[in-house]
PyMOL Python script that loads the backbone (N, CA, C, O; Angstrom):
from pymol import cmd

cmd.read_pdbstr("""\
ATOM      1  N   UNK A   1     200.760 118.734   4.013  1.00  0.00           N
ATOM      2  CA  UNK A   1     200.605 118.698   2.573  1.00  0.00           C
ATOM      3  C   UNK A   1     201.863 119.202   1.875  1.00  0.00           C
ATOM      4  O   UNK A   1     202.310 118.619   0.887  1.00  0.00           O
ATOM      5  N   UNK A   2     202.437 120.300   2.398  1.00  0.00           N
ATOM      6  CA  UNK A   2     203.652 120.836   1.777  1.00  0.00           C
ATOM      7  C   UNK A   2     204.817 119.866   1.912  1.00  0.00           C
ATOM      8  O   UNK A   2     205.644 119.756   1.007  1.00  0.00           O
ATOM      9  N   UNK A   3     204.885 119.158   3.042  1.00  0.00           N
ATOM     10  CA  UNK A   3     205.955 118.177   3.230  1.00  0.00           C
ATOM     11  C   UNK A   3     205.797 117.009   2.272  1.00  0.00           C
ATOM     12  O   UNK A   3     206.782 116.460   1.778  1.00  0.00           O
ATOM     13  N   UNK A   4     204.567 116.638   2.018  1.00  0.00           N
ATOM     14  CA  UNK A   4     204.301 115.543   1.087  1.00  0.00           C
ATOM     15  C   UNK A   4     204.722 115.916  -0.327  1.00  0.00           C
ATOM     16  O   UNK A   4     205.355 115.122  -1.023  1.00  0.00           O
ATOM     17  N   UNK A   5     204.371 117.116  -0.746  1.00  0.00           N
ATOM     18  CA  UNK A   5     204.760 117.586  -2.085  1.00  0.00           C
ATOM     19  C   UNK A   5     206.275 117.736  -2.170  1.00  0.00           C
ATOM     20  O   UNK A   5     206.884 117.346  -3.166  1.00  0.00           O
ATOM     21  N   UNK A   6     206.885 118.300  -1.127  1.00  0.00           N
ATOM     22  CA  UNK A   6     208.336 118.480  -1.117  1.00  0.00           C
ATOM     23  C   UNK A   6     209.079 117.160  -1.176  1.00  0.00           C
ATOM     24  O   UNK A   6     210.079 117.047  -1.884  1.00  0.00           O
ATOM     25  N   UNK A   7     208.611 116.165  -0.449  1.00  0.00           N
ATOM     26  CA  UNK A   7     209.277 114.864  -0.482  1.00  0.00           C
ATOM     27  C   UNK A   7     209.084 114.179  -1.835  1.00  0.00           C
ATOM     28  O   UNK A   7     209.983 113.502  -2.334  1.00  0.00           O
ATOM     29  N   UNK A   8     207.902 114.365  -2.417  1.00  0.00           N
ATOM     30  CA  UNK A   8     207.648 113.788  -3.744  1.00  0.00           C
ATOM     31  C   UNK A   8     208.567 114.403  -4.792  1.00  0.00           C
ATOM     32  O   UNK A   8     209.159 113.687  -5.599  1.00  0.00           O
ATOM     33  N   UNK A   9     208.686 115.726  -4.781  1.00  0.00           N
ATOM     34  CA  UNK A   9     209.546 116.412  -5.744  1.00  0.00           C
ATOM     35  C   UNK A   9     211.002 116.029  -5.530  1.00  0.00           C
ATOM     36  O   UNK A   9     211.740 115.834  -6.496  1.00  0.00           O
ATOM     37  N   UNK A  10     211.417 115.922  -4.286  1.00  0.00           N
ATOM     38  CA  UNK A  10     212.804 115.566  -3.997  1.00  0.00           C
ATOM     39  C   UNK A  10     213.104 114.133  -4.439  1.00  0.00           C
ATOM     40  O   UNK A  10     214.195 113.847  -4.932  1.00  0.00           O
ATOM     41  N   UNK A  11     212.143 113.246  -4.260  1.00  0.00           N
ATOM     42  CA  UNK A  11     212.357 111.848  -4.638  1.00  0.00           C
ATOM     43  C   UNK A  11     212.392 111.659  -6.151  1.00  0.00           C
ATOM     44  O   UNK A  11     213.162 110.840  -6.655  1.00  0.00           O
ATOM     45  N   UNK A  12     211.570 112.403  -6.876  1.00  0.00           N
ATOM     46  CA  UNK A  12     211.450 112.217  -8.320  1.00  0.00           C
ATOM     47  C   UNK A  12     211.973 113.417  -9.118  1.00  0.00           C
ATOM     48  O   UNK A  12     211.489 113.676 -10.221  1.00  0.00           O
ATOM     49  N   UNK A  13     212.939 114.142  -8.588  1.00  0.00           N
ATOM     50  CA  UNK A  13     213.404 115.357  -9.249  1.00  0.00           C
ATOM     51  C   UNK A  13     214.033 115.086 -10.606  1.00  0.00           C
ATOM     52  O   UNK A  13     213.899 115.906 -11.515  1.00  0.00           O
ATOM     53  N   UNK A  14     214.707 113.971 -10.767  1.00  0.00           N
ATOM     54  CA  UNK A  14     215.337 113.665 -12.055  1.00  0.00           C
ATOM     55  C   UNK A  14     214.285 113.377 -13.127  1.00  0.00           C
ATOM     56  O   UNK A  14     214.453 113.763 -14.285  1.00  0.00           O
ATOM     57  N   UNK A  15     213.219 112.709 -12.746  1.00  0.00           N
ATOM     58  CA  UNK A  15     212.169 112.394 -13.710  1.00  0.00           C
ATOM     59  C   UNK A  15     211.358 113.638 -14.067  1.00  0.00           C
ATOM     60  O   UNK A  15     210.889 113.771 -15.197  1.00  0.00           O
ATOM     61  N   UNK A  16     211.196 114.538 -13.118  1.00  0.00           N
ATOM     62  CA  UNK A  16     210.516 115.801 -13.404  1.00  0.00           C
ATOM     63  C   UNK A  16     211.353 116.628 -14.385  1.00  0.00           C
ATOM     64  O   UNK A  16     210.810 117.232 -15.309  1.00  0.00           O
ATOM     65  N   UNK A  17     212.668 116.654 -14.184  1.00  0.00           N
ATOM     66  CA  UNK A  17     213.551 117.378 -15.102  1.00  0.00           C
ATOM     67  C   UNK A  17     213.554 116.724 -16.488  1.00  0.00           C
ATOM     68  O   UNK A  17     213.625 117.422 -17.500  1.00  0.00           O
ATOM     69  N   UNK A  18     213.479 115.396 -16.540  1.00  0.00           N
ATOM     70  CA  UNK A  18     213.391 114.706 -17.833  1.00  0.00           C
ATOM     71  C   UNK A  18     212.109 115.100 -18.567  1.00  0.00           C
ATOM     72  O   UNK A  18     212.127 115.343 -19.773  1.00  0.00           O
ATOM     73  N   UNK A  19     211.013 115.162 -17.840  1.00  0.00           N
ATOM     74  CA  UNK A  19     209.748 115.562 -18.459  1.00  0.00           C
ATOM     75  C   UNK A  19     209.837 117.000 -18.970  1.00  0.00           C
ATOM     76  O   UNK A  19     209.347 117.306 -20.057  1.00  0.00           O
ATOM     77  N   UNK A  20     210.456 117.872 -18.193  1.00  0.00           N
ATOM     78  CA  UNK A  20     210.617 119.260 -18.624  1.00  0.00           C
ATOM     79  C   UNK A  20     211.490 119.347 -19.867  1.00  0.00           C
ATOM     80  O   UNK A  20     211.191 120.123 -20.775  1.00  0.00           O
ATOM     81  N   UNK A  21     212.561 118.565 -19.924  1.00  0.00           N
ATOM     82  CA  UNK A  21     213.428 118.559 -21.105  1.00  0.00           C
ATOM     83  C   UNK A  21     212.672 118.070 -22.334  1.00  0.00           C
ATOM     84  O   UNK A  21     212.817 118.632 -23.420  1.00  0.00           O
ATOM     85  N   UNK A  22     211.873 117.033 -22.165  1.00  0.00           N
ATOM     86  CA  UNK A  22     211.095 116.522 -23.291  1.00  0.00           C
ATOM     87  C   UNK A  22     210.055 117.533 -23.756  1.00  0.00           C
ATOM     88  O   UNK A  22     209.808 117.665 -24.955  1.00  0.00           O
ATOM     89  N   UNK A  23     209.443 118.248 -22.813  1.00  0.00           N
ATOM     90  CA  UNK A  23     208.473 119.284 -23.193  1.00  0.00           C
ATOM     91  C   UNK A  23     209.162 120.383 -23.989  1.00  0.00           C
ATOM     92  O   UNK A  23     208.615 120.866 -24.980  1.00  0.00           O
ATOM     93  N   UNK A  24     210.366 120.786 -23.562  1.00  0.00           N
ATOM     94  CA  UNK A  24     211.114 121.803 -24.311  1.00  0.00           C
ATOM     95  C   UNK A  24     211.434 121.334 -25.726  1.00  0.00           C
ATOM     96  O   UNK A  24     211.260 122.079 -26.690  1.00  0.00           O
ATOM     97  N   UNK A  25     211.898 120.100 -25.842  1.00  0.00           N
ATOM     98  CA  UNK A  25     212.290 119.600 -27.154  1.00  0.00           C
ATOM     99  C   UNK A  25     211.077 119.391 -28.063  1.00  0.00           C
ATOM    100  O   UNK A  25     211.103 119.780 -29.231  1.00  0.00           O
ATOM    101  N   UNK A  26     210.031 118.789 -27.541  1.00  0.00           N
ATOM    102  CA  UNK A  26     208.829 118.562 -28.355  1.00  0.00           C
ATOM    103  C   UNK A  26     208.185 119.891 -28.732  1.00  0.00           C
ATOM    104  O   UNK A  26     207.726 120.066 -29.861  1.00  0.00           O
ATOM    105  N   UNK A  27     208.154 120.828 -27.783  1.00  0.00           N
ATOM    106  CA  UNK A  27     207.572 122.139 -28.068  1.00  0.00           C
ATOM    107  C   UNK A  27     208.320 122.897 -29.143  1.00  0.00           C
ATOM    108  O   UNK A  27     207.711 123.591 -29.957  1.00  0.00           O
ATOM    109  N   UNK A  28     209.651 122.768 -29.153  1.00  0.00           N
ATOM    110  CA  UNK A  28     210.415 123.462 -30.189  1.00  0.00           C
ATOM    111  C   UNK A  28     210.262 122.778 -31.547  1.00  0.00           C
ATOM    112  O   UNK A  28     210.253 123.448 -32.579  1.00  0.00           O
ATOM    113  N   UNK A  29     210.142 121.467 -31.554  1.00  0.00           N
ATOM    114  CA  UNK A  29     209.953 120.747 -32.820  1.00  0.00           C
ATOM    115  C   UNK A  29     208.567 121.021 -33.396  1.00  0.00           C
ATOM    116  O   UNK A  29     208.425 121.252 -34.597  1.00  0.00           O
ATOM    117  N   UNK A  30     207.546 120.996 -32.541  1.00  0.00           N
ATOM    118  CA  UNK A  30     206.171 121.182 -33.013  1.00  0.00           C
ATOM    119  C   UNK A  30     205.777 122.648 -33.117  1.00  0.00           C
ATOM    120  O   UNK A  30     204.660 122.962 -33.527  1.00  0.00           O
ATOM    121  N   UNK A  31     206.688 123.550 -32.747  1.00  0.00           N
ATOM    122  CA  UNK A  31     206.493 124.994 -32.904  1.00  0.00           C
ATOM    123  C   UNK A  31     205.284 125.487 -32.098  1.00  0.00           C
ATOM    124  O   UNK A  31     204.420 126.191 -32.619  1.00  0.00           O
ATOM    125  N   UNK A  32     205.243 125.099 -30.808  1.00  0.00           N
ATOM    126  CA  UNK A  32     204.150 125.509 -29.946  1.00  0.00           C
ATOM    127  C   UNK A  32     204.216 127.005 -29.692  1.00  0.00           C
ATOM    128  O   UNK A  32     205.287 127.539 -29.405  1.00  0.00           O
ATOM    129  N   UNK A  33     203.083 127.685 -29.795  1.00  0.00           N
ATOM    130  CA  UNK A  33     203.029 129.134 -29.614  1.00  0.00           C
ATOM    131  C   UNK A  33     203.397 129.567 -28.207  1.00  0.00           C
ATOM    132  O   UNK A  33     204.110 130.557 -28.040  1.00  0.00           O
ATOM    133  N   UNK A  34     202.929 128.850 -27.185  1.00  0.00           N
ATOM    134  CA  UNK A  34     203.195 129.273 -25.817  1.00  0.00           C
ATOM    135  C   UNK A  34     204.665 129.163 -25.460  1.00  0.00           C
ATOM    136  O   UNK A  34     205.114 129.790 -24.500  1.00  0.00           O
ATOM    137  N   UNK A  35     205.428 128.373 -26.218  1.00  0.00           N
ATOM    138  CA  UNK A  35     206.858 128.228 -25.951  1.00  0.00           C
ATOM    139  C   UNK A  35     207.695 129.132 -26.843  1.00  0.00           C
ATOM    140  O   UNK A  35     208.673 129.722 -26.383  1.00  0.00           O
ATOM    141  N   UNK A  36     207.328 129.245 -28.099  1.00  0.00           N
ATOM    142  CA  UNK A  36     208.189 129.899 -29.079  1.00  0.00           C
ATOM    143  C   UNK A  36     207.740 131.285 -29.503  1.00  0.00           C
ATOM    144  O   UNK A  36     208.395 131.897 -30.347  1.00  0.00           O
ATOM    145  N   UNK A  37     206.662 131.799 -28.961  1.00  0.00           N
ATOM    146  CA  UNK A  37     206.163 133.094 -29.392  1.00  0.00           C
ATOM    147  C   UNK A  37     206.383 134.139 -28.298  1.00  0.00           C
ATOM    148  O   UNK A  37     205.635 134.179 -27.321  1.00  0.00           O
ATOM    149  N   UNK A  38     207.401 134.980 -28.454  1.00  0.00           N
ATOM    150  CA  UNK A  38     207.615 136.007 -27.429  1.00  0.00           C
ATOM    151  C   UNK A  38     206.481 137.025 -27.437  1.00  0.00           C
ATOM    152  O   UNK A  38     205.983 137.410 -28.495  1.00  0.00           O
ATOM    153  N   UNK A  39     206.085 137.449 -26.261  1.00  0.00           N
ATOM    154  CA  UNK A  39     204.990 138.410 -26.129  1.00  0.00           C
ATOM    155  C   UNK A  39     205.559 139.821 -26.207  1.00  0.00           C
ATOM    156  O   UNK A  39     206.580 140.129 -25.592  1.00  0.00           O
ATOM    157  N   UNK A  40     204.890 140.663 -26.963  1.00  0.00           N
ATOM    158  CA  UNK A  40     205.338 142.045 -27.083  1.00  0.00           C
ATOM    159  C   UNK A  40     206.422 142.213 -28.119  1.00  0.00           C
ATOM    160  O   UNK A  40     206.709 141.303 -28.897  1.00  0.00           O
ATOM    161  N   UNK A  41     207.019 143.386 -28.118  1.00  0.00           N
ATOM    162  CA  UNK A  41     208.075 143.700 -29.074  1.00  0.00           C
ATOM    163  C   UNK A  41     209.391 143.083 -28.592  1.00  0.00           C
ATOM    164  O   UNK A  41     209.791 143.301 -27.448  1.00  0.00           O
ATOM    165  N   UNK A  42     210.060 142.321 -29.445  1.00  0.00           N
ATOM    166  CA  UNK A  42     211.326 141.720 -29.023  1.00  0.00           C
ATOM    167  C   UNK A  42     212.401 142.787 -28.788  1.00  0.00           C
ATOM    168  O   UNK A  42     212.460 143.795 -29.492  1.00  0.00           O
ATOM    169  N   UNK A  43     213.231 142.547 -27.804  1.00  0.00           N
ATOM    170  CA  UNK A  43     214.308 143.481 -27.495  1.00  0.00           C
ATOM    171  C   UNK A  43     215.411 143.440 -28.560  1.00  0.00           C
ATOM    172  O   UNK A  43     216.031 144.459 -28.863  1.00  0.00           O
ATOM    173  N   UNK A  44     215.636 142.286 -29.103  1.00  0.00           N
ATOM    174  CA  UNK A  44     216.682 142.117 -30.106  1.00  0.00           C
ATOM    175  C   UNK A  44     216.057 141.664 -31.412  1.00  0.00           C
ATOM    176  O   UNK A  44     215.265 140.722 -31.427  1.00  0.00           O
ATOM    177  N   UNK A  45     216.400 142.317 -32.496  1.00  0.00           N
ATOM    178  CA  UNK A  45     215.828 141.975 -33.796  1.00  0.00           C
ATOM    179  C   UNK A  45     216.331 140.642 -34.321  1.00  0.00           C
ATOM    180  O   UNK A  45     215.648 139.984 -35.105  1.00  0.00           O
ATOM    181  N   UNK A  46     217.532 140.234 -33.889  1.00  0.00           N
ATOM    182  CA  UNK A  46     218.097 138.981 -34.374  1.00  0.00           C
ATOM    183  C   UNK A  46     217.524 137.768 -33.642  1.00  0.00           C
ATOM    184  O   UNK A  46     217.780 136.633 -34.044  1.00  0.00           O
ATOM    185  N   UNK A  47     216.759 137.987 -32.581  1.00  0.00           N
ATOM    186  CA  UNK A  47     216.171 136.893 -31.810  1.00  0.00           C
ATOM    187  C   UNK A  47     214.826 136.507 -32.438  1.00  0.00           C
ATOM    188  O   UNK A  47     213.762 136.885 -31.949  1.00  0.00           O
ATOM    189  N   UNK A  48     214.903 135.756 -33.516  1.00  0.00           N
ATOM    190  CA  UNK A  48     213.704 135.369 -34.261  1.00  0.00           C
ATOM    191  C   UNK A  48     213.078 134.115 -33.660  1.00  0.00           C
ATOM    192  O   UNK A  48     213.641 133.485 -32.766  1.00  0.00           O
ATOM    193  N   UNK A  49     211.918 133.775 -34.165  1.00  0.00           N
ATOM    194  CA  UNK A  49     211.215 132.583 -33.678  1.00  0.00           C
ATOM    195  C   UNK A  49     212.013 131.310 -33.958  1.00  0.00           C
ATOM    196  O   UNK A  49     212.051 130.406 -33.124  1.00  0.00           O
ATOM    197  N   UNK A  50     212.645 131.236 -35.121  1.00  0.00           N
ATOM    198  CA  UNK A  50     213.457 130.055 -35.458  1.00  0.00           C
ATOM    199  C   UNK A  50     214.651 129.924 -34.529  1.00  0.00           C
ATOM    200  O   UNK A  50     215.008 128.819 -34.120  1.00  0.00           O
ATOM    201  N   UNK A  51     215.270 131.052 -34.196  1.00  0.00           N
ATOM    202  CA  UNK A  51     216.404 131.020 -33.281  1.00  0.00           C
ATOM    203  C   UNK A  51     215.950 130.620 -31.874  1.00  0.00           C
ATOM    204  O   UNK A  51     216.651 129.877 -31.187  1.00  0.00           O
ATOM    205  N   UNK A  52     214.790 131.106 -31.446  1.00  0.00           N
ATOM    206  CA  UNK A  52     214.254 130.695 -30.151  1.00  0.00           C
ATOM    207  C   UNK A  52     213.966 129.197 -30.118  1.00  0.00           C
ATOM    208  O   UNK A  52     214.234 128.533 -29.117  1.00  0.00           O
ATOM    209  N   UNK A  53     213.427 128.672 -31.199  1.00  0.00           N
ATOM    210  CA  UNK A  53     213.166 127.232 -31.275  1.00  0.00           C
ATOM    211  C   UNK A  53     214.457 126.440 -31.183  1.00  0.00           C
ATOM    212  O   UNK A  53     214.503 125.413 -30.506  1.00  0.00           O
ATOM    213  N   UNK A  54     215.497 126.895 -31.846  1.00  0.00           N
ATOM    214  CA  UNK A  54     216.788 126.226 -31.789  1.00  0.00           C
ATOM    215  C   UNK A  54     217.367 126.283 -30.378  1.00  0.00           C
ATOM    216  O   UNK A  54     217.887 125.284 -29.881  1.00  0.00           O
ATOM    217  N   UNK A  55     217.283 127.431 -29.738  1.00  0.00           N
ATOM    218  CA  UNK A  55     217.805 127.589 -28.371  1.00  0.00           C
ATOM    219  C   UNK A  55     217.062 126.668 -27.412  1.00  0.00           C
ATOM    220  O   UNK A  55     217.690 125.990 -26.599  1.00  0.00           O
ATOM    221  N   UNK A  56     215.729 126.631 -27.495  1.00  0.00           N
ATOM    222  CA  UNK A  56     214.956 125.762 -26.609  1.00  0.00           C
ATOM    223  C   UNK A  56     215.262 124.294 -26.861  1.00  0.00           C
ATOM    224  O   UNK A  56     215.312 123.504 -25.919  1.00  0.00           O
ATOM    225  N   UNK A  57     215.468 123.916 -28.122  1.00  0.00           N
ATOM    226  CA  UNK A  57     215.794 122.526 -28.422  1.00  0.00           C
ATOM    227  C   UNK A  57     217.157 122.149 -27.844  1.00  0.00           C
ATOM    228  O   UNK A  57     217.307 121.079 -27.254  1.00  0.00           O
ATOM    229  N   UNK A  58     218.141 123.017 -28.010  1.00  0.00           N
ATOM    230  CA  UNK A  58     219.483 122.732 -27.484  1.00  0.00           C
ATOM    231  C   UNK A  58     219.465 122.672 -25.958  1.00  0.00           C
ATOM    232  O   UNK A  58     220.101 121.800 -25.367  1.00  0.00           O
ATOM    233  N   UNK A  59     218.744 123.589 -25.317  1.00  0.00           N
ATOM    234  CA  UNK A  59     218.647 123.562 -23.852  1.00  0.00           C
ATOM    235  C   UNK A  59     217.942 122.293 -23.376  1.00  0.00           C
ATOM    236  O   UNK A  59     218.353 121.698 -22.380  1.00  0.00           O
ATOM    237  N   UNK A  60     216.903 121.880 -24.063  1.00  0.00           N
ATOM    238  CA  UNK A  60     216.224 120.637 -23.711  1.00  0.00           C
ATOM    239  C   UNK A  60     217.118 119.431 -23.891  1.00  0.00           C
ATOM    240  O   UNK A  60     217.093 118.510 -23.074  1.00  0.00           O
ATOM    241  N   UNK A  61     217.911 119.425 -24.953  1.00  0.00           N
ATOM    242  CA  UNK A  61     218.834 118.325 -25.208  1.00  0.00           C
ATOM    243  C   UNK A  61     219.914 118.251 -24.132  1.00  0.00           C
ATOM    244  O   UNK A  61     220.242 117.165 -23.654  1.00  0.00           O
ATOM    245  N   UNK A  62     220.462 119.394 -23.754  1.00  0.00           N
ATOM    246  CA  UNK A  62     221.478 119.430 -22.695  1.00  0.00           C
ATOM    247  C   UNK A  62     220.888 118.929 -21.379  1.00  0.00           C
ATOM    248  O   UNK A  62     221.509 118.125 -20.683  1.00  0.00           O
ATOM    249  N   UNK A  63     219.691 119.403 -21.041  1.00  0.00           N
ATOM    250  CA  UNK A  63     219.044 118.966 -19.811  1.00  0.00           C
ATOM    251  C   UNK A  63     218.743 117.476 -19.849  1.00  0.00           C
ATOM    252  O   UNK A  63     218.896 116.791 -18.837  1.00  0.00           O
ATOM    253  N   UNK A  64     218.322 116.969 -20.987  1.00  0.00           N
ATOM    254  CA  UNK A  64     218.027 115.549 -21.136  1.00  0.00           C
ATOM    255  C   UNK A  64     219.280 114.700 -20.925  1.00  0.00           C
ATOM    256  O   UNK A  64     219.237 113.707 -20.198  1.00  0.00           O
ATOM    257  N   UNK A  65     220.383 115.078 -21.546  1.00  0.00           N
ATOM    258  CA  UNK A  65     221.628 114.321 -21.419  1.00  0.00           C
ATOM    259  C   UNK A  65     222.145 114.360 -19.981  1.00  0.00           C
ATOM    260  O   UNK A  65     222.601 113.342 -19.459  1.00  0.00           O
ATOM    261  N   UNK A  66     222.077 115.515 -19.348  1.00  0.00           N
ATOM    262  CA  UNK A  66     222.547 115.642 -17.961  1.00  0.00           C
ATOM    263  C   UNK A  66     221.704 114.792 -17.013  1.00  0.00           C
ATOM    264  O   UNK A  66     222.250 114.117 -16.141  1.00  0.00           O
ATOM    265  N   UNK A  67     220.408 114.818 -17.170  1.00  0.00           N
ATOM    266  CA  UNK A  67     219.550 114.059 -16.268  1.00  0.00           C
ATOM    267  C   UNK A  67     219.672 112.555 -16.497  1.00  0.00           C
ATOM    268  O   UNK A  67     219.624 111.783 -15.539  1.00  0.00           O
ATOM    269  N   UNK A  68     219.826 112.135 -17.721  1.00  0.00           N
ATOM    270  CA  UNK A  68     220.036 110.703 -17.981  1.00  0.00           C
ATOM    271  C   UNK A  68     221.340 110.243 -17.362  1.00  0.00           C
ATOM    272  O   UNK A  68     221.412 109.152 -16.795  1.00  0.00           O
ATOM    273  N   UNK A  69     222.371 111.066 -17.467  1.00  0.00           N
ATOM    274  CA  UNK A  69     223.648 110.673 -16.859  1.00  0.00           C
ATOM    275  C   UNK A  69     223.549 110.644 -15.341  1.00  0.00           C
ATOM    276  O   UNK A  69     224.184 109.801 -14.708  1.00  0.00           O
ATOM    277  N   UNK A  70     222.767 111.544 -14.733  1.00  0.00           N
ATOM    278  CA  UNK A  70     222.586 111.519 -13.284  1.00  0.00           C
ATOM    279  C   UNK A  70     221.752 110.324 -12.817  1.00  0.00           C
ATOM    280  O   UNK A  70     221.987 109.784 -11.735  1.00  0.00           O
ATOM    281  N   UNK A  71     220.789 109.917 -13.624  1.00  0.00           N
ATOM    282  CA  UNK A  71     219.978 108.757 -13.273  1.00  0.00           C
ATOM    283  C   UNK A  71     220.811 107.480 -13.330  1.00  0.00           C
ATOM    284  O   UNK A  71     220.650 106.595 -12.489  1.00  0.00           O
ATOM    285  N   UNK A  72     221.694 107.381 -14.313  1.00  0.00           N
ATOM    286  CA  UNK A  72     222.487 106.176 -14.498  1.00  0.00           C
ATOM    287  C   UNK A  72     223.645 106.059 -13.503  1.00  0.00           C
ATOM    288  O   UNK A  72     224.203 104.976 -13.332  1.00  0.00           O
ATOM    289  N   UNK A  73     224.004 107.149 -12.857  1.00  0.00           N
ATOM    290  CA  UNK A  73     225.132 107.102 -11.904  1.00  0.00           C
ATOM    291  C   UNK A  73     224.689 106.481 -10.605  1.00  0.00           C
ATOM    292  O   UNK A  73     225.489 106.351  -9.679  1.00  0.00           O
TER     293      UNK A  73
END
""", "prot")
cmd.dss("prot")
cmd.show_as("cartoon", "prot")
cmd.util.cbc("prot")
cmd.orient("prot")
């Protein structure tokens, strides 16, 4: 069973990363609580929810561009 899952993940790793990038971008746009709401007291006062949303969107965009370029190569 573990070999089956491992081979599946290895074969479709680019598509899994694309899905993760899209989840990051959609979650930051739609302001999902589980993605953008830090639990507990924030360590840095300047790390606001809007800044976290921007960071997650940029990271998702970078991951999306990298994975698309790897798929096309």
